[in-house]
C-alpha positions in Angstrom: 124.4 133.8 93.7 124.7 129.9 93.7 128.0 130.2 91.6 129.5 132.6 93.9 128.8 130.1 96.8 130.3 127.4 95.1 133.5 129.5 94.1 133.8 130.2 97.7 133.5 126.8 98.9 136.2 125.7 96.3 138.5 128.5 97.5 138.0 127.9 101.3 137.3 123.9 101.4 139.2 122.9 98.2 135.8 121.2 97.0 134.3 121.1 93.6 130.5 121.2 92.9 128.6 119.6 89.9 125.3 119.4 88.9 123.6 116.1 89.3 120.3 114.4 88.8 117.7 113.3 91.3 114.1 113.4 91.8 113.1 116.4 94.2 110.3 117.7 95.7 109.9 120.4 93.2 111.4 121.2 89.7 113.1 124.4 91.0 115.1 122.3 93.6 118.5 121.2 92.1 121.1 118.6 93.2 124.8 119.3 93.4 127.5 116.7 94.0 130.4 118.0 96.3 133.6 116.3 95.5 137.1 116.7 96.9 139.8 114.8 94.7 137.1 113.4 92.4 135.5 111.6 95.6 131.9 112.4 96.4 131.9 113.9 100.0 128.4 115.3 100.1 125.4 116.6 98.2 123.5 119.9 98.2 120.0 120.4 97.5 119.3 124.3 97.3 115.6 125.3 97.4 116.1 128.9 96.9 112.7 130.1 95.3 109.1 130.3 96.8 106.7 127.8 95.4 103.0 126.9 96.3 103.0 124.3 98.8 106.4 125.1 100.3 106.2 125.2 104.1 108.7 127.0 106.4 108.8 131.1 107.3 
């Protein structure tokens, strides 16, 4: 699922995504760098899974 999202972003927005390292609220949460022309333009922290203590609906 996440790879498809990144492929779509690459096609539509001409950006690349790369896994990166950072401390997060849970081990299932990952950090991705969003780059255009090898320049960092954003970061993405997908939190796709349920885990104990997670808030929200």
